[in-house]
N, C-alpha and C positions, 0 to 999 in steps of 0.2 A: 504494500500500500504506500503510495506517495504521500508525503506529509509536508505541509507548509506551516511554519511557525511564524506567525505575524506578530511583530512587537513594535510598540512605540519606543522611541529613543528614551534614554534616561532624562531626568530633569535637566533643563539647560539653564545657563546663566541668564538668558533672556526670559525664560519662564519665571525665574525668581524676580527679575526686574519688572515683570508684568508687561512686556513689550512684544509686539507682533514682529515676527521675522519670517519672511518668505523669500529672501535672497541668500543663497548659499554663501556668497562672499561676505555677508555681514554676520554670519553665525559666529558666536563666541564660544561654542563648545559647551560641555557639561559642567554643572555645578558640582561641588564635592558630594552632595547627596546623589546627584545623577550618576556620578562615577560609582558610588556604592550600589545603586540600583542596577547598573550594568553588570557589576561583578555578581550581584545576586541572580541576575538573569543567567549568567554563566553557571552558577550552582544549580539552577533549575534544569539546565540543559546538559549537565554533566553526564547523564546516562543515555544521551542520544548522540549518535554519529551524524554530524551535519556534513552534507556533501557540497553545499554552496551557500555563501552569504551574499545577500542582495541588499543594497542600501540605496537611499536617495543620494543626491549630490551634497547634502549638508554634512558638515564636520561632526555635528552631534550624533548623526546616525553612524558614521564611520567609527567614532570614538566608542559608542555603545557596543557595536559589534566587536571591535578590537578587545575591549575589556571583557566582554562576555565569553569570547573564545580565546582568551589569552593562553598561550602555550599550545594551541592547536593549529595545524597547517590546513587551512580550509580556503579554497579558491574564493575570490570575491569579485562581484560584478556591481557596477554602479548603474542604476536605472533612473534617468531624469524624470521619467513619467511618474515616479513615486514622490517627487518633490511636493512640498507643502503648497497650499493654494496660493496662487500669485495674486497678491493684494495691491500691487502697484503703489499708488501714492500713500497708502496706509502703512507702508513699510516703516518700522520703527515707532509707530504710534502705540498708545496704550491698548491693552485688551478692552478696556471700557470704551475707548473711542472706536475700535473695530466693531464691537457689538452694537454700539449706538448707530454706526453707519449702516450695518446690515439689517437692523431691526426694521420691520415693516417693508422690506424690499423682497422681491421674488428671487428665488434661487437662480433664475435666468439673468438677473441684473449683474452686470460686470462691476467689479471693484474699479474705482477710477485708475486707469492706466494698467489694469490687471485683467483677470479672467473672472468668469462667473463661477459659482459653486457647481452649477450643472456642467460647465466645461471641465472643471477639475474632476468631477465625478466620472465623466466620460474618459478622461485621461487615466484615471485609476482603473477603470474597467479594462482598458487596453493594456495597462501594465500587468494586471492579473492574467489576462490572456497570454501575454508574453511569457510569464512565469510558467503557465500551464503547458506551453509549447516546448519548454526545456525538458531535458532527459533526467536530470538529477532526481534522486528519490526523496531526499530530505533537504529542504531549504529554510534557512533562517532569513526572514525578510524584515529589516529594521527601517522604519520610516516614521511617519508622523501620525498624530492622533486621528485626524479626519479620515484618511484612507482605511485605518483599522476599524473605526466606528462604522463606516459605510459597509465594509465587508461583513462585519458581525451582523448588522441589521438586515442587509440584503440576503445573506445566507439563511437567515431565520425566516425569510419570507415577509418581512415588514413592508408596509406600503410607504414608509418614510425612512430616508437614509439616516436621519438623526434620532430615530426612536425605534425600539424602546431604550436601547443602550445609548447614552450620550457621553458619559465620562469614561475615558479609556486610561487606565493606570499606566504609568511609565514602566518600561522594561519588563512587562509581563507578557509571556507568550500565549497567544490565542491560536489554538490548533485547528487546522483545516485539512481535510483530506481532499483529493483531487475533485471529487464530485461536488463537495460543498464549496470549494473555491470557484469552480465553474458556475455554480448557482449564484454565488456572490457577484461574479463578473457580469452575468446576465441580468441580475436584479439591479445592480448599480447602473448598467447601461439603460435599462428600461426606465428606472426612476429619474435618471438624468435627462430623459427625453432625447437621448442620442440616437443616431441611426446605427442599428446593429448590422 
């Protein structure tokens, strides 16, 4: 059975500061707590042979994977389609400002200078299809909260990408087999109104 271990990165320094970061070049990496969360992820995965690590382009995802698999020789691939939602002009703003901007706007509305949540969701569905097309049996996929949330909810058959699960803990593996990840990809694509 193929296994996909989907995990959000450990707590980042920008999470601590309460700032939005969707530009990999502006990522400041993990906080001390985030580093410990990443090591704890490694302890949770100690009994599993991982064939491939897949990350987004963000240093916090690379750092989480490196700490989680410290001492293991595991091939790594960077997949830009797993990057966080591109928020354009909201880059570096507070989480409160980000939430205030998107409140009462449709998922199809683009962030100023960025992409819409629907466009990001379609990108995540494509990323999951890319992973499904690979041959490795066990993949650790470290990226951001929103694509993990979308996968969990879509795989469960929810009619909302943000419900029932909304908060995704840092550096906790969510396990998907091939069939459920395929269901997640299809559900995300459907709910993002993308063309499949």
